[in-house]
C-alpha positions as CSV (number, residue, x, y, z in Angstrom):
1,M,68.7,10.0,74.0
2,N,69.9,8.4,71.1
3,A,71.8,11.3,69.0
4,G,70.3,10.4,65.6
5,L,67.0,11.0,67.0
6,A,67.8,14.7,68.1
7,S,69.8,15.5,64.8
8,E,68.4,16.6,61.3
9,P,65.4,14.2,60.6
10,A,66.1,11.7,57.9
11,F,63.4,9.5,56.5
12,R,62.8,6.8,53.8
13,A,61.7,8.0,50.5
14,D,60.1,4.7,49.7
15,A,58.1,4.7,52.8
16,K,54.6,5.8,52.9
17,F,53.9,5.2,56.6
18,V,55.6,7.3,59.2
19,G,56.2,5.7,62.2
20,E,56.7,7.3,65.7
21,A,60.4,7.3,65.9
22,E,60.4,9.2,62.6
23,A,57.6,11.5,63.7
24,Y,59.1,12.1,67.2
25,A,62.5,13.1,65.2
26,L,60.2,16.1,63.2
27,L,58.8,17.1,66.6
28,T,61.9,17.5,68.4
29,H,63.4,19.3,65.5
30,A,60.6,21.7,65.3
31,G,60.5,22.3,69.5
32,L,57.6,20.3,70.2
33,G,59.0,18.3,73.3
34,P,58.2,14.7,72.6
35,P,58.9,12.5,75.6
36,T,62.3,11.6,75.9
37,H,62.8,8.1,74.0
38,G,64.9,5.6,72.4
39,M,64.6,2.2,70.4
40,V,65.1,-1.1,71.9
41,G,68.7,-2.3,71.0
42,E,70.5,0.9,71.0
43,P,71.7,2.8,74.2
44,L,68.5,4.1,76.4
45,P,68.7,7.3,78.3
46,F,67.0,5.5,81.2
47,T,67.8,4.5,84.9
48,A,66.8,1.3,86.4
49,G,63.3,1.8,87.8
50,E,62.2,4.6,85.9
51,P,58.5,4.7,84.8
52,V,58.6,4.2,80.8
53,V,56.2,3.3,78.2
54,L,57.0,0.3,75.4
55,K,55.7,0.7,72.0
56,G,55.4,-1.9,69.4
57,L,56.1,0.0,66.1
58,G,54.6,-1.4,62.9
59,E,54.1,-0.3,59.4
60,E,50.7,1.0,59.2
61,L,49.9,0.4,62.7
62,W,48.2,3.5,63.5
63,H,46.6,2.3,67.0
64,K,49.1,0.5,68.8
65,S,46.9,-0.5,72.0
66,E,44.3,-2.7,70.0
67,L,47.1,-5.2,69.7
68,G,48.7,-5.2,72.8
69,A,51.7,-3.0,71.4
70,V,51.4,-0.5,74.4
71,K,52.9,-1.2,77.9
72,F,53.9,1.0,80.9
73,L,56.4,-0.6,82.8
74,P,59.3,0.4,85.3
75,F,62.7,0.5,83.1
76,D,64.6,-2.6,83.2
77,A,66.9,-3.2,79.9
78,A,66.2,-7.4,79.9
79,A,62.6,-6.8,80.7
80,V,61.8,-4.3,77.9
81,A,63.9,-6.4,75.4
82,S,61.5,-9.5,76.2
83,E,58.5,-7.5,76.0
84,S,59.4,-6.0,72.8
85,A,60.1,-9.5,71.2
86,A,56.7,-10.3,72.2
87,M,55.2,-7.1,71.0
88,R,57.0,-8.0,67.7
89,G,55.2,-11.2,67.6
90,R,51.9,-9.9,68.1
91,V,52.4,-6.7,65.5
92,E,53.8,-9.3,62.7
93,A,50.9,-11.7,63.1
94,A,48.7,-8.6,62.5
95,G,50.2,-8.5,59.1
96,H,52.5,-5.5,60.2
97,R,56.3,-5.2,59.3
98,W,57.7,-4.7,62.4
99,L,59.6,-1.1,62.8
100,G,61.1,-1.9,66.2
101,G,60.0,-1.2,69.8
102,L,60.1,2.4,71.0
103,V,60.9,3.3,74.9
104,C,59.6,6.7,76.0
105,A,59.7,8.4,79.3
106,R,56.6,8.4,81.2
107,V,55.2,12.4,81.3
108,P,53.3,13.4,84.3
109,I,50.3,14.9,83.1
110,A,48.1,17.5,84.6
111,H,44.4,17.1,84.7
112,A,41.2,19.1,85.0
113,A,39.1,17.4,87.8
114,G,36.0,15.8,86.0
115,L,36.8,17.2,82.4
116,P,38.5,16.2,79.5
117,S,41.8,17.5,78.9
118,E,43.5,15.5,76.5
119,G,44.2,16.9,72.8
120,F,44.6,16.1,69.0
121,V,46.4,17.9,66.5
122,S,46.5,17.0,63.0
123,L,48.8,18.4,59.9
124,T,47.6,17.8,56.5
125,C,48.9,18.8,53.3
126,G,46.5,19.0,50.1
127,E,44.4,21.5,48.0
128,A,44.3,23.9,51.0
129,G,48.3,23.6,51.7
130,W,49.1,22.9,55.1
131,V,46.0,23.0,57.8
132,V,46.3,22.2,61.4
133,L,43.1,20.5,62.7
134,C,43.2,21.0,66.6
135,G,40.5,19.7,69.2
136,F,39.9,17.0,72.0
137,G,41.5,13.9,71.9
138,G,41.5,10.5,73.7
139,L,38.9,8.0,73.7
140,Q,36.0,10.1,73.8
141,A,37.1,12.5,70.8
142,N,34.6,11.8,68.3
143,A,31.6,12.2,71.2
144,L,33.5,15.6,72.3
145,A,34.0,16.8,68.5
146,K,30.2,17.1,68.3
147,L,29.8,19.1,71.5
148,A,33.1,21.2,70.5
149,P,34.1,20.8,66.7
150,P,37.7,21.0,65.9
151,L,39.3,24.2,65.3
152,R,40.8,24.6,61.4
153,W,43.6,26.5,60.9
154,P,45.0,26.6,57.1
155,L,48.5,27.9,57.9
156,A,48.7,30.0,54.6
157,L,45.9,32.3,55.9
158,T,46.0,31.7,59.7
159,T,48.8,33.3,62.3
160,P,49.9,31.5,65.5
161,R,48.3,34.5,67.1
162,A,45.3,34.2,65.1
163,A,45.0,30.2,66.3
164,L,45.8,31.3,69.8
165,A,42.6,33.8,69.9
166,E,40.6,30.8,68.6
167,L,41.8,28.0,70.8
168,K,41.2,30.4,73.8
169,A,37.5,30.6,72.8
170,H,37.3,26.8,72.2
171,L,36.4,24.3,74.8
172,L,39.4,22.6,74.7
173,G,41.4,25.9,75.6
174,Q,38.8,27.2,78.2
175,I,39.7,24.0,80.2
176,W,43.3,24.1,79.7
177,L,43.7,28.0,80.8
178,G,40.9,27.3,84.0
179,Q,38.5,29.7,82.1
180,L,35.6,27.4,83.4
181,R,33.6,28.1,86.7
182,G,35.5,25.9,89.4
183,T,38.7,25.3,87.4
184,A,42.3,26.1,87.7
185,P,44.5,27.1,84.9
186,L,46.7,24.1,83.7
187,T,48.9,26.1,81.1
188,S,49.2,29.6,80.3
189,E,48.3,31.7,77.0
190,H,52.3,32.1,76.8
191,Q,52.8,28.1,76.7
192,L,50.1,27.5,74.1
193,G,51.7,30.6,71.9
194,E,54.9,28.7,72.0
195,F,53.0,25.3,71.3
196,L,51.3,27.0,68.1
197,D,54.5,28.7,67.0
198,A,56.1,25.4,67.1
199,L,53.3,23.7,65.1
200,W,53.7,26.6,62.5
201,R,57.5,25.5,62.2
202,L,56.7,22.1,61.9
203,A,54.7,21.9,58.6
204,P,57.4,23.1,56.6
205,L,59.6,20.5,58.4
206,A,57.0,17.9,57.6
207,G,56.7,19.1,53.8
208,T,60.4,18.9,53.3
209,A,60.2,15.4,54.6
210,G,57.6,14.6,52.0
211,L,54.9,14.0,54.5
212,T,51.2,14.8,53.9
213,L,50.0,14.0,57.2
214,L,51.2,14.1,60.8
215,E,48.7,13.4,63.7
216,L,49.6,14.2,67.1
217,N,47.3,12.2,69.8
218,P,47.1,12.8,72.5
219,V,48.6,16.3,73.2
220,V,48.7,16.6,77.0
221,L,50.0,19.3,79.3
222,D,52.6,18.3,81.5
223,E,53.0,19.5,85.3
224,T,54.9,22.5,84.2
225,G,51.7,23.4,81.7
226,R,53.5,22.6,78.8
227,P,51.6,20.9,75.7
228,R,53.6,17.9,74.6
229,P,52.4,15.4,72.1
230,L,53.0,11.8,73.4
231,D,52.0,9.8,70.2
232,A,52.8,10.9,66.5
233,V,52.4,8.8,63.0
234,G,51.9,10.1,59.5
235,R,52.1,9.3,56.0
236,R,54.2,10.7,53.2
237,E,52.9,10.7,49.5
238,P,54.8,11.2,46.3
239,P,54.3,15.1,45.5
240,A,51.9,16.2,43.3
241,P,52.9,18.0,39.8
242,L,52.8,21.6,40.3
243,R,50.1,23.3,38.2
244,V,51.6,25.9,35.6
245,P,49.2,28.6,35.3
246,P,48.8,30.2,31.9
247,P,50.5,33.0,30.6
248,R,49.8,36.5,32.4
249,G,48.2,39.3,30.3
250,F,45.4,37.0,29.1
251,L,42.6,39.1,30.8
252,E,43.0,42.4,28.6
253,A,42.7,40.1,25.4
254,L,39.6,38.7,26.5
255,R,38.4,41.9,27.8
256,A,39.5,44.4,24.9
257,P,40.3,42.0,22.0
258,R,41.2,43.9,18.6
259,R,41.3,40.6,16.5
260,V,39.4,37.6,16.9
261,A,39.3,34.3,14.9
262,L,36.6,32.1,14.9
263,A,36.3,28.3,13.8
264,G,33.0,26.6,13.2
265,V,30.6,29.2,11.0
266,S,28.3,27.9,8.4
267,E,26.3,29.8,6.3
268,K,23.0,28.2,7.8
269,E,21.7,30.2,10.2
270,G,20.9,29.2,13.8
271,G,24.1,27.2,14.5
272,V,26.5,27.7,17.5
273,G,29.3,29.1,15.4
274,R,26.8,31.2,13.4
275,T,25.2,32.7,16.4
276,I,28.8,33.5,17.9
277,L,29.2,35.2,14.7
278,E,26.2,37.6,15.0
279,N,27.0,38.6,18.6
280,L,30.7,39.2,17.7
281,R,29.5,41.7,14.9
282,R,27.9,44.0,17.5
283,C,31.0,44.6,19.2
284,P,32.4,48.1,17.2
285,A,36.0,47.6,18.6
286,L,35.6,44.2,16.0
287,A,34.2,45.8,12.8
288,D,37.4,44.7,10.9
289,G,38.8,42.6,13.5
290,I,36.8,38.9,13.0
291,T,38.4,36.3,10.8
292,L,36.7,33.0,10.2
293,I,38.7,29.6,9.9
294,K,37.2,28.0,7.0
295,P,38.9,25.3,5.0
296,G,38.4,25.7,1.1
297,R,37.0,29.4,1.6
298,T,38.5,32.7,1.3
299,E,35.4,34.6,2.2
300,L,32.1,34.0,4.1
301,L,29.4,36.0,5.1
302,G,31.4,39.1,4.0
303,L,34.6,38.2,6.3
304,P,38.0,36.9,5.4
305,C,38.7,33.3,6.0
306,V,41.8,31.1,6.3
307,P,41.9,27.5,6.1
308,D,43.2,26.8,9.6
309,V,45.0,27.9,12.6
310,A,48.5,27.7,10.7
311,A,47.8,31.3,9.2
312,L,47.3,32.5,12.7
313,C,51.2,32.4,13.3
314,A,52.0,35.0,10.6
315,A,48.8,37.1,11.9
316,P,47.8,36.4,15.8
317,V,44.8,37.1,17.4
318,D,43.7,38.3,20.6
319,L,41.1,35.7,21.1
320,L,40.1,32.3,19.0
321,L,37.0,30.8,19.4
322,L,36.6,26.9,18.7
323,A,33.0,26.2,18.0
324,L,34.0,23.0,16.6
325,P,33.0,19.1,17.6
326,A,35.3,18.1,20.4
327,P,38.1,16.2,18.7
328,V,38.5,18.6,15.7
329,A,38.7,21.3,18.3
330,A,41.2,19.4,20.5
331,Q,43.4,18.6,17.1
332,A,43.4,22.6,16.3
333,L,44.3,23.8,19.7
334,T,47.1,20.8,19.4
335,A,48.2,22.3,16.4
336,L,48.3,25.6,17.5
337,I,50.5,24.8,20.7
338,A,53.0,22.9,18.3
339,Q,53.3,26.1,16.1
340,G,54.3,28.1,19.1
341,G,51.9,31.0,18.5
342,G,48.7,32.5,17.1
343,A,46.2,33.4,19.8
344,T,46.6,35.0,23.3
345,V,43.3,33.2,24.4
346,V,41.7,30.0,23.0
347,G,37.9,29.3,24.2
348,L,36.8,25.7,23.6
349,V,33.1,26.2,23.2
350,A,32.2,22.1,22.7
351,G,32.0,19.8,25.6
352,G,33.0,16.2,25.6
353,I,36.5,17.2,26.6
354,G,37.5,16.4,29.9
355,D,33.8,15.5,31.2
356,G,31.8,12.3,31.8
357,A,31.4,12.6,27.9
358,D,35.1,12.3,27.2
359,T,35.5,8.7,26.5
360,A,39.0,9.6,24.1
361,G,40.6,10.9,26.7
362,L,40.9,14.2,24.8
363,G,40.9,16.3,28.1
364,R,43.6,14.4,29.7
365,D,46.1,14.5,26.7
366,L,45.2,18.3,26.3
367,T,46.1,19.3,29.9
368,R,49.2,16.9,29.9
369,L,50.3,18.8,26.6
370,L,49.6,22.4,28.4
371,H,51.6,21.3,31.5
372,E,54.6,20.1,29.8
373,T,54.9,22.5,27.1
374,R,54.5,25.7,30.0
375,A,56.9,23.6,32.1
376,A,59.4,23.7,29.3
377,G,59.1,27.2,29.2
378,R,57.6,27.1,25.5
379,W,54.4,29.3,24.5
380,T,50.8,28.5,25.2
381,P,47.7,30.2,24.8
382,A,45.4,30.7,27.9
383,V,42.6,27.9,27.3
384,L,38.7,28.7,28.4
385,G,36.7,26.0,28.5
386,P,35.8,23.4,27.3
387,N,32.1,24.0,27.7
388,F,32.9,27.7,27.3
389,L,29.6,29.3,26.6
390,G,31.0,32.6,26.4
391,H,32.2,35.9,28.3
392,W,30.5,39.7,28.0
393,V,31.6,42.8,28.2
394,P,28.8,45.4,28.3
395,A,30.9,48.4,28.1
396,A,32.2,47.2,24.8
397,Q,29.1,45.5,23.6
398,L,31.2,42.4,23.5
399,D,29.2,39.1,23.5
400,T,31.0,35.6,22.4
401,S,27.8,33.4,23.8
402,F,25.8,31.7,21.1
403,I,23.0,32.5,22.7
404,P,20.9,35.0,20.5
405,A,20.8,38.4,21.1
406,E,16.7,38.4,20.9
407,K,17.0,35.8,24.2
408,L,18.6,37.7,26.4
409,T,17.2,41.3,28.0
410,P,19.4,44.3,26.8
411,P,22.0,45.3,29.4
412,G,21.4,48.3,31.6
413,P,24.3,50.8,32.2
414,A,27.4,50.0,31.0
415,G,31.0,50.4,32.8
416,G,30.0,48.9,36.0
417,G,32.9,47.6,38.2
418,L,31.1,44.1,39.0
419,T,32.5,41.2,37.6
420,L,30.8,37.7,37.4
421,L,32.7,34.5,37.1
422,S,30.8,31.3,36.8
423,Q,31.2,27.4,36.2
424,S,28.1,27.1,34.7
425,G,27.4,29.1,31.5
426,A,23.5,29.0,32.1
427,F,24.0,30.6,35.7
428,L,25.8,33.5,34.5
429,L,22.9,33.9,31.5
430,C,20.3,33.6,33.9
431,R,22.1,36.4,36.0
432,R,22.4,38.6,32.9
433,S,18.6,38.0,32.2
434,R,17.1,38.4,35.7
435,A,19.5,41.6,36.7
436,P,19.9,43.5,33.5
437,Q,20.0,46.7,35.7
438,L,23.4,45.9,37.4
439,R,26.5,47.3,36.3
440,F,28.3,44.4,35.0
441,G,31.9,45.4,34.1
442,L,32.9,41.6,32.6
443,G,31.0,38.3,32.9
444,V,33.2,35.0,32.1
445,A,31.6,31.7,31.9
446,L,34.9,29.4,32.9
447,G,33.3,25.9,31.7
448,N,35.5,23.0,32.6
449,Q,38.6,24.7,33.9
450,M,40.7,22.7,31.9
451,D,43.5,25.5,31.9
452,A,42.5,29.1,32.8
453,A,40.5,28.8,36.1
454,L,38.7,30.9,38.7
455,P,42.1,31.5,40.4
456,D,43.7,32.6,37.0
457,L,41.0,35.1,36.8
458,L,40.9,36.3,40.1
459,H,44.8,36.8,40.1
460,A,44.1,39.0,36.8
461,L,41.8,41.1,38.4
462,E,44.2,42.1,41.4
463,D,45.7,45.1,39.6
464,D,42.7,45.8,37.7
465,P,41.4,49.2,38.5
466,A,38.3,48.5,36.9
467,C,37.2,45.7,39.3
468,R,35.5,46.9,42.5
469,A,33.8,43.5,43.1
470,V,33.4,40.0,42.2
471,A,30.9,37.5,42.4
472,A,31.5,33.5,41.7
473,Y,29.4,30.4,41.1
474,V,31.8,27.5,41.9
475,E,30.7,23.8,41.8
476,G,34.1,22.5,42.8
477,F,37.7,23.1,42.7
478,G,40.2,21.3,40.3
479,P,43.8,20.4,41.4
480,G,45.8,23.2,42.5
481,H,42.8,25.8,42.3
482,L,41.5,25.9,45.6
483,L,44.7,27.6,47.7
484,E,45.4,29.9,44.8
485,T,41.7,30.7,44.8
486,A,42.2,31.7,48.6
487,R,45.3,33.8,48.0
488,A,43.9,35.9,44.8
489,A,40.7,36.3,47.5
490,D,43.3,37.6,50.4
491,R,44.7,40.3,47.8
492,L,41.8,41.4,46.3
493,R,40.4,41.8,49.9
494,H,43.1,43.9,50.8
495,R,42.7,46.0,48.1
496,G,39.0,46.4,49.2
497,V,37.2,44.5,46.6
498,P,34.7,42.0,48.2
499,L,34.5,38.4,46.7
500,L,30.6,36.5,46.9
501,M,30.7,33.1,46.3
502,H,27.9,30.6,45.8
503,R,29.5,27.1,46.4
504,A,27.2,24.5,44.8
505,G,27.7,20.9,44.6
506,Q,28.2,20.0,48.2
507,T,26.0,16.8,48.4
508,S,26.8,13.5,46.9
509,A,24.0,13.9,44.4
510,G,25.2,17.7,43.5
511,Q,28.7,16.4,43.2
512,S,27.7,13.8,40.6
513,A,25.5,16.4,38.8
514,A,28.6,18.8,38.7
515,A,30.6,16.4,37.3
516,S,28.4,15.2,34.7
517,H,28.3,18.9,33.1
518,T,31.4,20.5,33.9
519,G,33.8,17.7,35.2
520,A,33.8,19.5,38.3
521,M,34.1,17.3,42.0
522,A,33.3,18.7,45.2
523,G,36.4,18.3,48.0
524,D,36.2,19.1,51.5
525,C,33.8,21.8,51.4
526,E,33.9,22.3,55.4
527,L,37.7,22.8,54.7
528,E,37.3,25.2,51.6
529,R,35.0,27.1,53.5
530,A,37.3,27.4,56.7
531,L,40.1,28.5,53.9
532,L,38.3,31.1,51.9
533,E,36.3,32.7,54.8
534,R,39.5,33.4,56.3
535,A,40.7,34.8,52.8
536,G,37.5,37.3,53.0
537,V,35.1,35.2,50.7
538,K,31.2,36.1,51.5
539,F,29.4,32.4,51.2
540,S,25.5,32.7,50.2
541,A,23.4,30.0,51.4
542,S,21.3,29.8,48.7
543,I,20.9,31.3,45.1
544,A,18.1,34.0,46.3
545,A,20.7,35.0,48.8
546,F,23.5,35.3,46.2
547,D,21.2,37.2,43.9
548,A,20.0,39.6,46.9
549,A,24.0,40.0,47.4
550,L,24.4,40.5,43.9
551,E,21.9,43.5,43.5
552,W,23.7,45.4,46.7
553,L,27.2,44.9,45.1
554,G,26.1,46.0,41.4
555,A,25.1,49.3,42.9
556,W,27.5,49.6,45.7
557,P,30.4,47.4,44.5
558,A,32.7,47.9,47.9
559,P,32.7,46.4,51.4
560,L,29.6,47.4,53.1
561,P,29.4,49.0,56.3
562,G,27.1,48.7,59.2
563,P,25.3,49.0,61.0
564,V,21.6,49.1,59.4
565,A,18.7,51.4,59.8
566,L,14.8,50.3,58.5
567,L,12.4,53.3,57.6
568,T,9.2,52.1,56.1
569,N,5.5,52.9,56.1
570,A,4.1,49.9,56.9
571,G,4.3,48.0,60.3
572,F,5.0,44.5,59.3
573,E,8.0,45.5,57.5
574,S,9.5,47.1,60.7
575,V,8.6,44.2,62.9
576,N,10.2,41.6,60.1
577,G,13.1,43.6,59.7
578,S,13.8,43.7,63.1
579,D,13.8,40.0,63.4
580,L,16.4,39.9,60.7
581,L,19.0,42.6,62.3
582,T,20.6,40.0,64.9
583,G,24.4,38.6,64.8
584,P,26.7,40.2,62.3
585,L,24.0,42.5,60.8
586,S,23.3,44.7,63.4
587,A,20.6,47.7,63.7
588,A,21.7,51.0,64.1
589,V,21.2,52.9,67.5
590,L,19.5,56.4,67.6
591,E,21.7,58.7,69.5
592,P,20.0,61.2,71.6
593,A,20.9,64.1,69.2
594,A,19.4,62.0,66.2
595,R,16.4,61.2,68.1
596,A,15.6,64.8,69.0
597,A,16.3,65.5,65.1
598,L,14.1,62.8,64.2
599,A,11.1,63.9,66.5
600,A,11.5,67.4,64.8
601,V,11.0,66.2,61.4
602,L,7.9,64.1,62.6
603,A,6.4,67.1,64.0
604,R,7.0,69.1,61.0
605,H,5.3,66.6,58.7
606,E,2.6,66.3,61.0
607,L,3.3,62.8,62.5
608,A,4.0,63.5,65.9
609,G,1.6,61.4,68.2
610,L,1.3,58.9,65.2
611,V,4.9,57.7,64.7
612,A,7.6,56.9,67.4
613,P,11.0,58.7,66.6
614,Q,12.8,55.3,67.0
615,L,14.1,52.6,65.0
616,P,12.9,50.7,63.0
617,L,10.9,53.8,62.2
618,D,7.5,53.0,60.8
619,L,6.2,56.4,59.2
620,T,2.6,54.5,58.7
621,P,1.1,55.2,55.5
622,M,0.2,58.9,56.0
623,A,3.9,60.1,55.0
624,G,4.8,61.1,51.5
625,E,7.8,61.5,49.9
626,D,9.2,64.6,51.7
627,A,8.9,63.0,55.1
628,F,10.4,59.8,53.6
629,F,13.4,61.9,52.8
630,A,13.8,64.2,55.5
631,A,13.7,61.1,57.7
632,A,16.2,59.6,55.8
633,E,18.5,62.5,56.2
634,V,18.3,62.0,60.0
635,L,18.7,58.2,59.6
636,I,21.7,57.9,57.4
637,G,24.0,60.2,59.7
638,T,23.6,57.4,62.2
639,A,23.7,54.3,60.1
640,G,26.1,52.6,57.9
641,V,23.2,51.4,55.4
642,L,19.9,52.9,55.0
643,V,17.2,50.5,53.5
644,V,13.8,52.1,52.6
645,G,10.7,49.7,52.8
646,V,8.0,51.5,50.5
647,V,4.4,49.8,50.4
648,P,3.3,52.5,47.3
649,F,-0.2,51.7,47.7
650,T,-1.1,55.2,49.7
651,R,-1.9,58.1,47.6
652,R,0.6,60.2,49.9
653,L,3.2,58.5,47.6
654,G,3.5,59.3,43.8
655,T,4.0,56.4,42.1
656,E,3.7,57.9,38.7
657,L,7.0,58.0,36.4
658,A,8.2,61.6,37.3
659,G,7.2,61.5,41.2
660,A,8.8,58.4,41.4
661,A,12.1,59.7,39.6
662,R,12.0,62.9,42.0
663,F,12.1,60.5,45.0
664,A,14.9,58.0,43.5
665,A,17.2,61.0,42.8
666,A,16.6,62.6,46.2
667,L,17.6,59.2,47.7
668,A,20.5,58.9,45.4
669,K,21.6,62.2,46.3
670,L,21.8,61.6,49.8
671,R,23.7,58.2,49.3
672,D,26.2,60.4,47.4
673,A,26.7,63.0,49.8
674,H,27.1,60.7,52.8
675,H,29.1,57.8,50.8
676,K,26.6,55.3,52.4
677,P,24.3,52.4,50.6
678,V,21.0,53.2,50.3
679,A,18.5,50.5,49.2
680,V,14.6,50.4,48.4
681,A,12.4,47.6,48.8
682,V,9.0,47.7,47.1
683,D,6.6,45.2,48.2
684,A,3.9,45.3,45.8
685,G,2.9,43.5,42.4
686,V,4.0,44.0,38.8
687,E,2.0,47.0,38.2
688,Y,4.3,48.7,40.1
689,D,7.5,47.4,38.1
690,G,7.4,51.1,36.4
691,Y,7.9,52.6,40.1
692,R,10.7,50.2,40.9
693,R,12.8,50.8,37.6
694,A,12.8,54.5,38.6
695,F,14.9,53.9,41.3
696,R,17.3,51.3,39.6
697,E,17.7,54.1,37.1
698,A,18.7,56.3,39.9
699,G,21.5,53.4,40.6
700,L,19.9,52.1,43.8
701,P,19.6,48.5,44.6
702,V,15.9,47.5,44.3
703,F,14.4,44.7,46.3
704,D,11.0,42.9,46.3
705,R,10.7,42.8,50.1
706,I,12.7,44.2,53.2
707,E,13.5,40.4,53.9
708,T,15.1,40.1,50.9
709,A,17.2,43.4,51.1
710,L,18.6,41.9,54.7
711,L,19.4,38.7,53.4
712,G,21.8,40.0,51.0
713,L,23.2,42.1,53.6
714,R,23.2,39.3,55.8
715,T,25.4,37.5,53.3
716,L,27.9,40.3,52.9
717,A,28.1,41.0,56.4
């Protein structure tokens, strides 16, 4: 073999296309064992008559056989040289720059009779870091992919051992390992494990060589069972500029500011800045901590004024809110950065910066300024927005939105461990309005994420003991956001903090709509999901599912255990609930001792003969609260989650406030004693809202029907 091909791989920095000769050098260095090979015109390691494959290599030539640039022949130096010259003519005639003739040894291939056995592997480096795609190769690869979709392995969150387990379950792995009826193994788990280890070594080597894509197709099994890549091509791209995240510590300034400056307030009521001010003044901690930026005034509405952001250099604030037109806000932020201090966090309220309305390139210029300043090690603030609708800290009565207080339902209990992050400010407000009972600790509207973005908030929450669960609404990931989001989610998971996500903007119409109002653009949603699910993210299939899961997290901000026990007084709830307890959402099973205890409960409450001691448990309308509670005490011992369905029309149930409060308190006490979540579903009209409220006030998640409760559980399962 040519010694240069086996040494440290070299590459041309100006070449985007990576031909097979260069790709083979990388494979060899990683230990992947490409065929023995050499270039025409150099000493070749073959004997006369040895079966070889001649390949004509051309710039941007991805499919050589279509140009007649692949030929199988016995090795003869003169014949190889002649055929290579002919290939060169065909390749150049098709418009490709000639890279040379590559001679490869023919690898004896193991086949599975009547079954496809060629594989395909690609390594790509993008927003998810290095990702390995593995599936069927060969001429029928597209058709086979519909039957057995390729596996995606984001290397940042996947180990070769985990990849091996998934490959063994895939149809390609089953064929290779002889797991199908009537087949024999072509390879071993050990050999597949070595192959995957080599792929994990290949990715950083390819990255060092500047590659962003490397395709191995086909990958075959030789006669010894070793996976061998027969063809390999790739592409290199200039490295993307590294994203420099906002400075650490901004979350504390956002959660508990002591000094706030606000620009854009007028004496006229009803304006954006004036409404933000009204909301700020309800925060007790800011009683003497609000400064207005108002040229030409020293006082406005009883508050001190300064002429511009220059005054903040000597008297810095935790939070600066710029409720100004886009060009004016951009000028103020530019001046703040230039002076080197004045605010820990800046909220850009205006739109028109970095979105479809930004015809002047304000967002582009500010993004570049922030990046270059940070990269040089100089001070910058953390910037939220543009389109920053505000944030919300219920325990501090802090609200920086421009929504009048009378337009929103007063919040429920403060001091919760649930954080809600949203690219859409309206989505955040709708959740606040719909679910005031949830124990939110923090809500942040991220806006366009020109600077501070979802991964930055998630990283800041990693070490926050007050955060016990996170929910996020996402319309797209900006450059450098996706992989960091996954890394932050993985760290939260290891701390026992679940992350629920609704990913909108997955269709072309949704992408266009997202870009128009937040500047977000969707990427490869399948890849995003593959990466984020490995990091522990729970995706909701709809906003209804998100809301149902949010109800659970608001009352039980921790990973939900399983399995599920259903306790109802209506047969239809038992039947429909059972239909939903499948897959990841499993039904609890009564052990003999629990069944006997349940039978005793039914007898004690005169329900024996009317109710079978089984799950789901239908107590019928004959049961009152005492029977419900006694049965619940038995069921919660055998289940991970208890869902109590109450159809409240029977006279056996006291739906007045006092009776409801006693029932709710008993269930809450049961939850606390067993450290297991308990939910209540009340399938009835608005006249029973007071009844539902009693359970919510006891800290229990409450749903309008069993189906909704299980939809939320399934989302989190």
